[in-house]
C-alpha positions as CSV (number, residue, x, y, z in Angstrom):
1,M,-85.0,14.3,-126.9
2,K,-83.4,12.1,-128.9
3,N,-86.9,10.3,-129.2
4,I,-89.0,13.5,-129.7
5,F,-85.9,13.5,-132.9
6,L,-86.7,9.9,-133.7
7,L,-90.2,9.9,-133.4
8,C,-90.5,12.9,-136.2
9,I,-87.6,11.4,-138.6
10,L,-90.5,8.6,-139.1
11,I,-93.6,10.2,-138.7
12,I,-91.7,12.4,-142.2
13,S,-89.8,9.5,-143.1
14,T,-93.7,7.7,-142.9
15,L,-96.2,10.7,-145.5
16,V,-93.0,10.2,-147.5
17,L,-93.3,7.3,-148.5
18,L,-97.0,7.1,-148.6
19,A,-97.3,10.1,-150.6
20,Q,-95.1,8.3,-153.5
21,E,-97.6,5.3,-153.1
22,V,-100.5,7.7,-153.8
23,D,-98.7,9.3,-156.3
24,E,-97.4,5.9,-158.0
25,S,-101.3,5.1,-158.4
26,N,-102.3,7.7,-159.6
27,S,-105.6,6.9,-157.6
28,V,-108.5,8.7,-155.5
29,E,-108.2,6.8,-152.5
30,L,-106.3,3.4,-154.2
31,A,-106.2,1.4,-150.6
32,K,-110.4,1.6,-150.7
33,L,-110.4,-1.1,-154.0
34,Y,-108.8,-3.0,-152.7
35,L,-106.4,-4.2,-156.1
36,N,-105.6,-7.7,-156.2
37,P,-101.9,-7.7,-157.9
38,I,-101.6,-9.6,-160.4
39,S,-99.1,-11.0,-163.9
40,F,-101.3,-9.7,-166.8
41,Q,-101.5,-11.9,-169.5
42,G,-101.1,-9.5,-172.4
43,F,-103.3,-9.0,-175.7
44,E,-101.5,-10.8,-177.4
45,N,-102.9,-14.9,-177.4
46,P,-100.6,-17.7,-178.7
47,N,-103.5,-20.1,-179.6
48,L,-102.8,-19.7,-183.8
49,R,-107.0,-21.0,-184.6
50,M,-108.2,-18.3,-182.1
51,E,-109.1,-15.1,-184.0
52,G,-110.2,-11.8,-182.1
53,T,-109.4,-10.8,-177.7
54,P,-111.7,-10.8,-175.2
55,F,-111.2,-7.8,-174.0
56,L,-112.5,-3.6,-175.3
57,A,-109.3,-3.3,-176.5
58,E,-106.2,-4.6,-177.8
59,K,-103.7,-2.9,-176.0
60,W,-103.9,-0.8,-172.6
61,Q,-106.1,2.1,-172.7
62,Y,-106.2,6.1,-170.9
63,A,-109.8,5.3,-168.3
64,N,-110.0,8.1,-165.1
65,I,-112.2,4.9,-162.7
66,K,-114.9,6.6,-161.4
67,T,-115.1,5.3,-156.8
68,E,-117.5,7.6,-154.5
69,D,-114.6,9.9,-154.2
70,G,-114.7,10.9,-157.7
71,Y,-113.0,9.9,-160.6
72,S,-108.9,9.3,-160.6
73,K,-105.9,11.2,-162.7
74,E,-105.7,9.0,-165.7
75,V,-104.4,5.0,-165.7
76,Q,-104.0,2.7,-167.8
77,V,-106.9,0.1,-168.3
78,A,-107.8,-3.8,-169.9
79,L,-111.0,-4.5,-169.7
80,D,-112.2,-8.3,-170.7
81,L,-115.2,-7.9,-172.2
82,E,-115.5,-11.7,-172.1
83,D,-115.5,-12.5,-168.0
84,Q,-116.0,-8.1,-167.8
85,I,-112.7,-7.4,-165.3
86,L,-111.1,-4.6,-165.2
87,F,-106.6,-4.7,-165.0
88,L,-105.3,-1.5,-163.7
89,K,-101.4,-1.3,-164.7
90,L,-100.0,2.4,-162.7
91,S,-97.3,4.2,-164.2
92,N,-94.6,2.3,-161.4
93,D,-95.6,-0.5,-164.5
94,K,-97.5,-2.5,-161.6
95,E,-100.7,-4.3,-162.3
96,F,-103.9,-5.4,-160.8
97,Q,-107.5,-7.2,-161.4
98,I,-109.8,-4.1,-159.4
99,P,-112.9,-5.8,-157.6
100,N,-115.8,-4.5,-159.6
101,N,-118.3,-4.3,-156.4
102,K,-115.3,-1.7,-155.7
103,L,-116.3,1.0,-158.7
104,K,-118.9,3.0,-159.3
105,G,-117.3,2.8,-163.0
106,L,-114.9,4.6,-165.5
107,R,-114.4,6.7,-168.4
108,I,-111.7,5.4,-171.0
109,E,-109.5,7.3,-173.9
110,Q,-110.5,6.7,-177.3
111,E,-108.7,6.4,-180.2
112,D,-111.3,8.8,-181.8
113,K,-110.4,10.8,-178.9
114,T,-114.1,10.8,-177.3
115,Y,-114.9,9.2,-173.9
116,L,-116.6,5.7,-173.3
117,E,-118.5,6.8,-169.9
118,L,-118.9,2.8,-167.9
119,E,-120.9,2.4,-164.5
120,S,-120.9,-0.6,-162.8
121,H,-123.6,-2.4,-161.7
122,N,-125.2,-6.3,-160.7
123,L,-128.1,-5.9,-162.2
124,L,-129.4,-9.1,-160.8
125,A,-128.7,-8.1,-156.6
126,T,-129.9,-5.1,-157.2
127,Y,-133.7,-5.0,-158.7
128,G,-134.3,-9.3,-158.5
129,I,-134.1,-9.6,-163.2
130,G,-130.9,-8.8,-164.9
131,P,-126.9,-10.4,-165.8
132,K,-126.0,-11.9,-162.3
133,G,-122.4,-10.1,-160.7
134,Y,-121.2,-6.7,-161.6
135,K,-120.7,-5.8,-164.8
136,Y,-119.9,-2.8,-167.0
137,Y,-123.0,-1.0,-168.6
138,E,-122.9,2.0,-171.2
139,P,-126.2,4.5,-169.8
140,L,-127.6,5.2,-173.1
141,H,-130.4,8.2,-171.5
142,K,-130.4,8.8,-167.8
143,G,-133.7,10.7,-167.3
144,E,-136.5,11.0,-164.5
145,K,-138.8,8.6,-166.4
146,Y,-135.9,5.7,-167.8
147,T,-132.8,5.2,-167.6
148,L,-131.2,2.9,-170.6
149,W,-128.2,0.7,-170.4
150,E,-126.1,-0.8,-173.6
151,L,-124.0,-4.1,-171.9
152,H,-121.4,-4.9,-174.0
153,T,-119.7,-8.5,-173.5
154,K,-118.0,-11.2,-175.8
155,F,-117.8,-14.4,-176.0
156,L,-115.2,-16.8,-178.1
157,R,-117.4,-18.8,-180.6
158,K,-116.7,-22.3,-181.5
159,E,-116.0,-23.4,-184.8
160,E,-115.2,-27.4,-185.2
161,Y,-111.8,-28.1,-187.2
162,M,-112.2,-31.8,-189.6
163,E,-108.6,-31.6,-191.5
164,N,-109.3,-35.4,-191.9
165,L,-111.2,-34.5,-194.1
166,G,-109.5,-32.1,-195.9
167,M,-111.6,-29.1,-194.9
168,V,-110.9,-26.4,-192.3
169,R,-113.4,-24.8,-190.9
170,R,-113.5,-21.4,-189.7
171,P,-110.7,-20.7,-187.2
172,N,-112.4,-20.3,-182.8
173,E,-113.3,-15.9,-182.8
174,Y,-114.5,-13.8,-179.8
175,K,-117.6,-12.0,-181.0
176,S,-119.9,-9.5,-179.5
177,L,-122.8,-10.0,-177.6
178,Y,-125.0,-6.7,-176.7
179,E,-127.6,-6.5,-174.6
180,Y,-129.8,-3.3,-173.8
181,W,-132.0,-3.0,-170.3
182,L,-134.7,-0.4,-169.4
183,L,-135.8,1.0,-165.9
184,N,-138.1,2.8,-165.6
185,E,-139.8,5.5,-162.9
186,K,-141.6,2.6,-161.0
187,G,-137.8,1.1,-160.7
188,E,-139.5,-1.8,-163.2
189,L,-136.6,-3.3,-165.5
190,L,-137.2,-4.3,-169.2
191,R,-135.5,-6.3,-171.1
192,L,-135.9,-4.8,-174.7
193,K,-134.7,-5.9,-178.4
194,R,-133.9,-2.8,-180.8
195,N,-136.6,-2.8,-182.8
196,V,-140.0,-0.3,-183.3
197,K,-142.4,-3.9,-182.9
198,A,-140.8,-5.6,-180.0
199,L,-140.0,-1.9,-178.1
200,G,-144.4,-1.4,-178.5
201,K,-144.8,-5.2,-176.9
202,I,-142.3,-4.3,-173.9
203,L,-143.9,-0.4,-173.9
204,P,-147.3,-1.6,-174.8
205,K,-148.3,1.9,-173.1
206,E,-145.5,4.1,-175.7
207,A,-146.5,2.2,-178.9
208,K,-147.9,4.8,-180.8
209,R,-145.5,7.6,-179.8
210,I,-142.5,5.5,-180.0
211,K,-143.6,4.3,-183.6
212,A,-144.4,8.3,-184.5
213,I,-140.7,10.0,-182.9
214,V,-139.0,7.3,-184.4
215,K,-140.6,8.1,-188.0
216,Q,-140.9,11.4,-187.2
217,Q,-136.9,12.5,-186.5
218,G,-135.1,9.8,-188.7
219,L,-134.1,8.3,-186.2
220,N,-131.6,4.6,-186.4
221,L,-132.4,2.3,-183.2
222,K,-129.6,-0.1,-183.7
223,D,-126.9,3.3,-183.8
224,N,-126.5,3.8,-179.7
225,N,-127.4,7.6,-180.0
226,D,-130.2,7.1,-181.8
227,F,-131.3,5.0,-179.4
228,G,-130.5,7.1,-176.8
229,K,-132.6,9.9,-178.3
230,L,-135.5,7.8,-178.9
231,F,-135.9,7.2,-174.5
232,A,-134.7,11.7,-174.6
233,A,-138.3,12.2,-176.5
234,L,-140.1,9.6,-174.3
235,E,-139.7,11.9,-171.6
236,E,-141.1,14.3,-172.7
């Protein structure tokens, strides 16, 4: 009887600990993500001769992480666009790095209270073309004929200093870099440029329609919403 009582206590204690862990993680089946505990270096750049940040934002952002089981509850994230690494901070202030191949995507809350939807893809492994490794893509359009993704990365533009000549050039600076990838109904992946002439060469069968749609709807292809609207119109 005593052994049964001790066994019950052990089971109850285990369930309580598991419940606390899930509550602390604020995530859907967090263990499936194989989180890597890290010591996050923060957003401050100690180098006075470097401007900008490799991160999407210069502070933690609230987001919902998407796994095969759906979206998690709200957690804090920091997305490094240079290395395409997602950092996670739990409610107990524990910090982790999430392997990109363990995620389906995430939904990040912006300052204006809108949400940025991102998907995790390894285009090169899946389609034989495109950026290598898992990266985060914003879907600008998803339809039966076309899926359009934007890849937002950052790189460090280096500038040389010539102080010995009495001249100081601009400091090293993180700059944004964008790529646009289109998946067609045949399963072909194409890299796009955001102007009518270039799109006509990449999609010759749609060249006339692209030109007409842009003119009729007054689309600005440098705007993500309008770029997505173009391919929504091409679905019709």
